[in-house]
C-alpha positions in Angstrom: -147.0 96.9 -101.0 -144.9 97.3 -105.0 -146.7 98.2 -107.5 -146.8 96.8 -110.7 -144.3 97.7 -113.2 -147.5 98.4 -116.4 -148.8 100.9 -113.8 -146.5 103.6 -113.9 -144.9 102.5 -117.2 -147.0 104.1 -119.5 -148.0 102.3 -122.5 -148.6 105.6 -124.6 -147.0 108.6 -123.3 -142.9 109.5 -124.2 -141.2 109.6 -120.5 -138.1 109.2 -118.8 -137.0 106.1 -116.7 -133.9 105.0 -114.4 -133.5 101.0 -114.8 -131.1 98.9 -112.6 -130.4 95.4 -112.7 -128.0 93.3 -109.9 -126.1 90.1 -110.2 -126.8 87.3 -107.9 -124.0 85.4 -107.7 -120.7 86.1 -106.0 -118.1 85.9 -109.1 -120.0 89.4 -110.0 -121.2 90.8 -113.1 -118.2 92.6 -114.6 -115.5 92.8 -111.2 -112.6 91.6 -110.3 -113.1 88.4 -108.3 -110.6 88.2 -105.7 -111.3 84.8 -104.3 -110.7 82.7 -107.2 -108.4 85.7 -109.1 -110.3 85.3 -112.0 -111.5 89.3 -113.8 -114.9 89.5 -115.8 -113.6 93.2 -117.1 -114.2 92.5 -120.0 -118.4 92.0 -119.7 -118.9 95.7 -118.8 -117.9 96.6 -122.3 -120.8 93.5 -123.5 -123.2 95.4 -121.7 -122.4 98.6 -122.8 -122.0 97.6 -126.3 -125.7 96.4 -126.3 -126.9 98.8 -124.7 -126.1 101.3 -127.7 -126.7 98.5 -130.5 -130.5 97.7 -128.5 -131.2 101.7 -128.6 -130.7 102.1 -132.1 -133.3 99.0 -132.0 -136.1 100.1 -130.0 -137.9 103.4 -129.9 -135.6 103.9 -126.5 -132.7 106.9 -126.1 -129.4 106.6 -123.7 -129.0 109.6 -121.3 -126.6 107.9 -118.6 -125.1 104.6 -117.8 -123.3 103.4 -114.7 -121.6 99.3 -114.8 -120.3 98.2 -112.2 -118.9 95.0 -110.9 -122.2 93.2 -109.5 -125.4 95.8 -111.2 -125.7 98.8 -113.8 -127.8 101.2 -114.0 -129.6 103.1 -116.7 -131.4 106.6 -117.6 -133.9 106.0 -120.6 -135.8 108.2 -122.6 -138.8 105.7 -124.0 -141.0 106.7 -126.8 -143.7 103.8 -126.9 -145.5 105.2 -130.2 -142.5 106.4 -132.6 -142.8 102.4 -134.2 -146.7 102.5 -134.8 -144.9 105.1 -137.1 -142.2 103.0 -139.0 -142.7 100.8 -142.0 -143.2 97.4 -142.6 -139.7 96.1 -143.4 -138.2 99.0 -140.9 -140.2 97.0 -137.8 -139.2 93.3 -139.9 -135.7 94.1 -139.4 -135.2 95.8 -136.3 -137.4 92.8 -135.1 -134.5 90.3 -136.5 -131.6 92.4 -135.1 -133.3 92.4 -131.5 -132.5 88.1 -131.7 -129.4 88.5 -133.8 -128.3 84.6 -134.5 -127.5 82.2 -136.8 -129.3 83.9 -139.6 -127.1 86.8 -139.4 -124.0 84.7 -140.8 -123.5 85.7 -144.5 -124.0 82.5 -145.8 -127.5 82.8 -144.7 -128.2 86.0 -146.3 -130.8 84.4 -148.1 -132.6 82.4 -145.1 -132.8 86.0 -142.9 -134.4 87.8 -145.9 -137.2 85.4 -146.5 -137.7 85.6 -142.6 -138.1 88.9 -142.7 -140.3 88.8 -145.8 -142.7 86.5 -143.8 -143.2 88.5 -140.8 -143.8 91.5 -143.3 -146.6 89.4 -144.6 -147.8 88.4 -141.4 -150.1 91.8 -140.1 -150.9 89.9 -136.2 -147.1 89.5 -135.6 -146.4 93.3 -137.5 -148.7 94.8 -134.6 -147.2 92.5 -132.1 -143.7 93.9 -133.3 -144.4 97.1 -132.9 -145.7 97.0 -129.5 -142.7 95.0 -128.2 -140.1 97.5 -129.9 -141.9 100.3 -128.0 -141.6 98.4 -125.0 -139.4 99.2 -121.6 -139.8 95.4 -120.9 -139.0 94.3 -124.3 -135.7 96.6 -124.6 -134.5 95.7 -121.1 -135.0 91.5 -121.8 -133.4 91.7 -124.7 -130.0 93.3 -122.5 -130.5 91.2 -120.5 -131.0 87.3 -121.3 -127.9 87.6 -124.2 -125.6 88.8 -121.5 -126.6 86.1 -118.8 -126.8 83.0 -121.1 -122.9 84.6 -122.4 -121.5 84.6 -118.8 -123.1 81.2 -118.0 -121.2 79.9 -121.2 -118.0 81.3 -119.8 -118.8 80.7 -116.5 -119.3 77.1 -117.6 -122.7 76.7 -115.5 -126.5 76.8 -116.0 -129.2 79.1 -113.5 -130.3 82.7 -112.6 -127.7 85.1 -113.2 -130.1 88.1 -112.4 -131.3 88.6 -109.0 -134.6 89.3 -110.5 -135.9 90.5 -114.5 -134.8 94.1 -113.6 -136.2 97.4 -111.2 -137.5 100.7 -112.5 -138.7 104.4 -111.5 -140.6 106.4 -113.5 -139.2 110.3 -114.0 -141.8 112.8 -113.4 -139.7 115.9 -114.4 -136.4 117.4 -115.6 -135.3 117.7 -111.9 -135.7 114.3 -111.2 -134.0 113.2 -114.4 -130.9 115.3 -114.0 -130.7 114.2 -110.1 -131.0 111.0 -111.0 -128.7 111.0 -113.8 -126.0 112.5 -111.3 -126.8 109.6 -109.4 -125.8 107.4 -112.1 -122.7 109.2 -113.1 -121.6 109.4 -109.3 -121.6 105.9 -109.2 -117.9 104.8 -109.4 -117.0 108.3 -107.4 -119.7 106.8 -104.5 -117.8 103.4 -104.5 -114.6 105.4 -103.9 -113.2 103.4 -107.6 -111.8 106.7 -108.9 -111.5 110.5 -107.9 -111.9 111.9 -111.1 -114.6 111.3 -113.7 -112.5 111.2 -116.8 -111.2 108.0 -115.1 -114.9 106.6 -114.6 -114.6 103.3 -117.2 -118.3 101.9 -118.2 -120.1 105.4 -117.1 -121.7 108.2 -119.5 -120.1 110.9 -117.6 -116.9 109.7 -118.8 -118.3 108.8 -122.7 -119.6 113.0 -123.0 -116.3 113.9 -121.6 -114.5 111.5 -124.2 -116.4 112.8 -126.7 -115.2 116.0 -126.2 -111.6 115.2 -126.6 -112.6 113.8 -130.3 -114.2 117.6 -131.2 -111.4 120.2 -132.6 -110.8 122.5 -129.9 -111.9 125.4 -131.5 -115.6 123.7 -131.5 -115.5 122.5 -128.1 -117.2 125.8 -126.4 -120.3 125.6 -129.0 -120.3 121.9 -127.9 -120.7 122.5 -124.2 -122.7 125.7 -124.7 -125.5 123.0 -126.4 -128.2 121.5 -124.8 -127.9 117.3 -123.5 -129.0 115.7 -125.6 -129.1 111.5 -126.1 -125.7 109.5 -126.0 -127.5 106.9 -128.4 -127.1 109.8 -131.6 -130.5 109.7 -133.0 -131.9 112.0 -135.0 -135.1 112.5 -133.5 -133.0 113.2 -129.7 -134.7 114.1 -126.6 -133.1 117.6 -126.0 -133.1 118.7 -122.5 -132.7 122.6 -121.0 -129.6 121.9 -119.0 -126.3 122.6 -121.4 -123.4 120.1 -121.1 -121.2 122.1 -119.2 -123.2 122.8 -116.4 -124.6 119.2 -116.4 -120.5 118.0 -116.0 -119.8 121.2 -114.0 -122.2 120.0 -111.2 -121.6 116.5 -111.7 -118.0 117.6 -111.3 -118.5 119.4 -108.0 -120.6 116.8 -106.7 -118.2 113.9 -107.3 -115.5 115.9 -105.1 -117.5 117.0 -102.2 -118.1 113.2 -101.7 -114.7 112.2 -101.6 -113.8 115.7 -99.8 -117.0 116.4 -98.2 -117.2 119.9 -96.1 -113.9 121.3 -98.0 -115.5 123.8 -100.3 -118.9 126.4 -100.9 -121.1 125.4 -103.3 -120.1 127.4 -106.6 -122.3 130.1 -107.8 -123.0 128.3 -111.2 -123.8 125.1 -109.6 -126.1 126.5 -107.4 -128.0 128.8 -110.3 -128.4 125.2 -112.2 -129.9 123.5 -109.4 -132.5 126.7 -108.6 -133.2 126.6 -112.0 -134.8 123.5 -111.7 -136.3 123.7 -108.9 -134.0 121.8 -106.6 -133.3 122.6 -103.4 -129.1 123.7 -103.8 -128.4 122.8 -99.9 -129.9 119.3 -99.5 -129.3 118.2 -103.4 -125.8 116.3 -102.9 -127.4 114.4 -99.3 -130.4 113.4 -101.6 -128.2 112.1 -104.7 -125.9 110.2 -102.8 -128.7 108.3 -101.4 -131.0 108.3 -104.3 -131.3 104.4 -104.6 -133.6 103.5 -101.3 -135.3 107.3 -100.8 -137.9 107.0 -103.6 -140.0 103.8 -104.5 -141.7 103.5 -108.7 -141.7 107.2 -109.5 -139.7 110.2 -108.5 -141.2 114.3 -108.9 -141.8 116.3 -107.4 -144.6 115.8 -104.2 -147.6 117.1 -106.4 -146.7 114.7 -108.8 -146.4 111.6 -106.8 -149.1 112.6 -105.2 -151.5 112.6 -108.5 -150.0 109.5 -109.5 -151.1 107.8 -106.0 -154.6 109.0 -106.8 -154.1 107.5 -110.3 -153.2 104.3 -109.2 -155.8 104.3 -106.4 -153.4 104.2 -103.4 -153.2 107.0 -100.5 -149.8 107.2 -100.5 -146.5 106.1 -102.7 -142.8 106.2 -101.4 -140.6 109.4 -101.7 -143.0 112.0 -100.6 -140.5 112.8 -97.7 -137.1 112.6 -99.8 -138.9 114.6 -102.8 -139.8 117.9 -99.8 -136.2 118.2 -99.5 -135.0 117.8 -103.1 -137.5 120.4 -104.3 -137.7 124.3 -103.4 -141.0 123.7 -103.8 -143.9 121.5 -104.3 -145.5 122.7 -107.2 
């Protein structure tokens, strides 16, 4: 039995989530359609750009993403109560940015300002919008709906573009977050689209590597030694414990091991990174390769999954067996 999203997406506590959605059509979301010869690759840039536009509007930070031919993945950090601290003007302005339209054209600046003032003067609307700006569902809705409409318009058709609203999983600890980030970043490698991370277009790992190229050589090592932050460049960004160089090294080794299985042993630095996260080095890669199918609505250590099952009044949740393989201990 599936678990309703409202039961594992916490409306009051910050947390990490893995979100994904898949296109329903044969013509793909963003790929090349060999049957018709049509190339929809530009839609990958649409989606990537929109993700970061929305991260600047909603109380969401982006830690990993991959846009594939017929689906996409996101790893996000949600702070649901952050909008409660925003001013009325910030809430009104962000809400108008979430729904861009004719009012954003320069000649309609006066009408836009009047609408903004009307929102600021309506306490009920402000309360409703604050809650929505801290909602994972509203964030994903503003991502999916505009892209579906644009694609339908381009394809000269109507009807469903996505299989459903979206799928999501709560990531219960940093080990789950890093494992999920690696799973997302390795999508093009697992699909045999590329063998190199720097050629994994429309992924967060490529974005992080490209950022290094724009840093002065003298500052590169210092940047590699810093802990991982979100890609959405917020002032109060959530910080993870692993240094960037260790994460890139982890994903790089995993990618090579997928392409060339049994060709090399686990490097000492990668092993130590996994052990620090209480992950089993000998089983981690296999678990990550099948990450999407091994878990249900939550991903984390065995005890945390069991605790979540108790909260939901369930006998168990999918993922216990996989967690036993992923983690060194149940703590």
